[in-house]
C-alpha positions as CSV (number, residue, x, y, z in Angstrom):
1,M,-51.8,-83.6,-42.9
2,K,-54.1,-84.3,-40.0
3,Q,-57.6,-85.4,-40.9
4,F,-60.4,-83.2,-39.6
5,R,-63.7,-84.7,-38.5
6,K,-66.7,-82.5,-38.9
7,P,-68.3,-81.9,-35.5
8,D,-71.7,-83.4,-34.9
9,L,-74.0,-80.4,-34.8
10,N,-77.0,-82.4,-33.5
11,A,-75.1,-83.9,-30.5
12,P,-76.5,-83.1,-27.1
13,R,-75.0,-79.9,-25.6
14,Y,-74.3,-78.8,-22.0
15,R,-75.5,-75.3,-21.5
16,V,-74.8,-73.2,-18.5
17,K,-77.9,-71.9,-17.0
18,K,-77.9,-68.2,-17.3
19,T,-79.3,-65.9,-14.7
20,Q,-80.4,-62.4,-15.3
21,V,-79.2,-59.7,-12.9
22,I,-81.7,-57.1,-14.1
23,D,-85.1,-58.7,-13.7
24,E,-88.5,-57.8,-12.2
25,E,-87.2,-58.2,-8.6
26,Y,-84.3,-55.9,-9.3
27,M,-86.7,-53.3,-10.8
28,K,-88.8,-53.3,-7.7
29,Q,-85.7,-52.7,-5.5
30,F,-84.5,-50.0,-8.0
31,K,-87.8,-48.2,-7.9
32,A,-88.0,-48.4,-4.1
33,R,-84.5,-46.9,-3.8
34,Y,-84.9,-44.3,-6.5
35,P,-88.6,-43.3,-6.7
36,E,-87.8,-40.4,-9.0
37,F,-86.9,-42.9,-11.8
38,S,-90.0,-45.1,-11.2
39,H,-91.4,-44.1,-14.6
40,Y,-88.7,-46.1,-16.3
41,G,-89.5,-49.7,-17.2
42,L,-87.2,-52.8,-17.3
43,R,-86.6,-52.3,-21.1
44,E,-85.6,-48.7,-20.7
45,L,-83.2,-49.5,-17.9
46,K,-81.6,-52.2,-19.9
47,K,-81.1,-49.8,-22.8
48,I,-79.5,-47.2,-20.5
49,I,-77.1,-49.8,-19.1
50,H,-76.3,-51.1,-22.6
51,K,-75.6,-47.6,-23.8
52,F,-73.3,-46.9,-20.8
53,N,-71.4,-50.1,-21.3
54,G,-71.0,-49.3,-25.0
55,L,-69.5,-45.9,-24.2
56,L,-67.1,-47.7,-21.8
57,W,-65.8,-50.2,-24.4
58,E,-65.6,-47.5,-27.1
59,K,-63.2,-45.6,-24.8
60,V,-61.2,-48.8,-24.2
61,L,-60.7,-49.1,-28.0
62,Q,-59.6,-45.5,-28.3
63,T,-57.1,-45.4,-25.5
64,R,-53.9,-47.4,-25.6
65,D,-53.6,-47.8,-21.8
66,G,-57.3,-48.8,-21.3
67,I,-59.6,-47.3,-18.8
68,E,-60.3,-47.4,-15.1
69,L,-63.8,-48.6,-14.4
70,P,-66.2,-46.3,-12.4
71,E,-66.3,-46.6,-8.6
72,G,-62.8,-48.0,-8.6
73,L,-63.9,-51.5,-9.8
74,G,-60.6,-52.2,-11.6
75,F,-59.3,-51.5,-15.1
76,V,-59.8,-52.9,-18.6
77,F,-57.4,-52.7,-21.5
78,I,-56.6,-54.4,-24.8
79,G,-53.3,-56.2,-25.0
80,S,-51.3,-57.9,-27.8
81,C,-50.2,-61.4,-27.1
82,G,-47.7,-63.4,-29.0
83,N,-48.3,-66.7,-30.8
84,V,-50.8,-68.9,-29.0
85,T,-49.4,-72.2,-27.7
86,R,-52.4,-74.3,-28.5
87,D,-53.8,-74.8,-32.0
88,N,-56.1,-72.0,-33.2
89,I,-58.2,-74.0,-35.6
90,D,-60.3,-72.3,-38.4
91,Y,-63.3,-74.6,-38.2
92,G,-65.0,-73.2,-41.3
93,K,-62.1,-73.9,-43.6
94,S,-61.3,-77.2,-41.9
95,I,-64.8,-78.6,-42.6
96,K,-64.6,-77.3,-46.2
97,H,-61.2,-78.9,-47.0
98,G,-61.4,-82.0,-44.8
99,F,-58.1,-81.4,-42.9
100,V,-57.0,-79.1,-40.1
101,V,-56.5,-75.5,-41.1
102,K,-55.0,-73.2,-38.5
103,H,-55.4,-69.4,-38.0
104,K,-51.9,-67.9,-38.4
105,N,-53.0,-64.2,-37.9
106,W,-50.9,-63.0,-40.8
107,D,-52.6,-59.5,-40.6
108,T,-51.1,-58.9,-37.2
109,D,-47.7,-60.7,-37.5
110,G,-49.0,-63.6,-35.4
111,Y,-50.2,-61.4,-32.5
112,V,-53.6,-61.9,-31.0
113,G,-55.7,-59.2,-29.3
114,K,-57.0,-60.0,-25.8
115,I,-59.2,-58.0,-23.4
116,F,-57.6,-57.8,-20.0
117,F,-59.4,-57.0,-16.7
118,S,-57.8,-56.6,-13.3
119,A,-59.3,-55.5,-10.0
120,Y,-55.9,-55.6,-8.3
121,Y,-54.9,-52.0,-9.2
122,A,-58.1,-50.5,-8.0
123,K,-57.7,-47.3,-5.9
124,Y,-59.6,-49.0,-3.1
125,K,-59.2,-52.7,-2.2
126,L,-62.4,-54.6,-2.9
127,K,-63.5,-57.4,-0.7
128,E,-63.0,-60.8,-2.3
129,R,-61.5,-59.2,-5.4
130,A,-59.7,-62.5,-6.4
131,I,-63.1,-64.0,-7.3
132,W,-64.3,-61.0,-9.4
133,A,-64.5,-61.7,-13.1
134,F,-65.1,-59.8,-16.3
135,T,-66.9,-61.2,-19.3
136,A,-66.9,-59.0,-22.4
137,S,-70.2,-58.7,-24.3
138,R,-70.4,-60.0,-27.8
139,D,-70.5,-56.5,-29.3
140,F,-67.3,-55.5,-27.4
141,K,-65.5,-58.7,-28.6
142,R,-66.5,-58.0,-32.2
143,A,-65.4,-54.3,-32.0
144,V,-62.1,-55.4,-30.5
145,K,-61.6,-57.9,-33.4
146,E,-62.3,-55.2,-36.0
147,S,-60.2,-52.5,-34.3
148,Y,-57.3,-54.9,-33.6
149,K,-56.8,-55.8,-37.2
150,E,-56.3,-52.1,-38.1
151,N,-54.5,-50.8,-35.0
152,W,-52.7,-53.8,-33.5
153,K,-49.4,-52.0,-33.2
154,T,-50.8,-49.4,-30.9
155,Y,-51.8,-51.8,-28.1
156,L,-49.5,-52.9,-25.2
157,V,-47.6,-56.1,-25.8
158,V,-48.3,-58.6,-22.9
159,E,-46.0,-61.6,-22.6
160,N,-47.4,-64.9,-21.2
161,T,-45.3,-64.6,-18.0
162,T,-46.0,-60.9,-17.4
163,D,-47.8,-59.8,-14.3
164,V,-50.4,-57.5,-15.7
165,V,-50.8,-55.4,-12.5
166,K,-47.0,-54.7,-12.3
167,M,-46.9,-53.8,-16.0
168,Y,-49.9,-51.5,-15.7
169,R,-48.4,-49.7,-12.6
170,K,-45.1,-49.3,-14.4
171,Q,-46.8,-47.7,-17.4
172,R,-48.9,-45.4,-15.3
173,S,-45.9,-44.2,-13.3
174,K,-44.0,-43.5,-16.6
175,D,-46.9,-41.5,-17.8
176,Y,-47.1,-39.6,-14.5
177,F,-43.5,-38.6,-14.6
178,K,-43.7,-37.5,-18.2
179,V,-46.6,-35.1,-17.4
180,K,-44.8,-34.0,-14.2
181,N,-41.6,-33.1,-16.1
182,V,-43.6,-31.1,-18.6
183,L,-45.5,-29.2,-15.8
184,D,-42.3,-28.5,-13.9
185,K,-40.8,-26.6,-16.8
186,K,-40.6,-22.8,-16.1
187,D,-41.7,-21.8,-19.6
188,Y,-44.8,-24.1,-19.6
189,N,-48.1,-22.5,-20.5
190,D,-51.4,-24.3,-20.2
191,F,-53.0,-22.3,-23.0
192,E,-50.2,-22.7,-25.5
193,M,-51.1,-25.5,-28.0
194,D,-47.6,-26.2,-29.4
């Protein structure tokens, strides 16, 4: 067994300097552009944005194929990935026992849930879309973790070599033709629930 050295928690850390997008300068521009909402403050605006983002990621958790973001910014979905190639170390248990303990994901048969984002299948091409990125919030990651343990079989399986955009297009076209075939039937009735 491989020895595990406890990390030095008091060692100096490199921290990336975070910049806030929604600050006082943004609020001035927002109020100048939308004077009818000038009675809202910075705190209220952040709450509204947080609530909207929460509704988006709840919808991602509920739908197998994910969602398309507003304004054609791309799409987000949860995928199941096979065994990870690098070691997935459980640091809490490793520190406790003194040797390396790895996560084996027994609950999900070795699969890991990942959040995928792509701007390449957007309806309209975005300028410099190759440099766009998506970072999930802590709440979204935790919700995916809890949801994935229970519903891991429902999410799309994504292999390491799969082109996500091609896979998504293929799935969308399958769904389109399923619906089209149902609508083309002569005895189809919109109001019949069976």
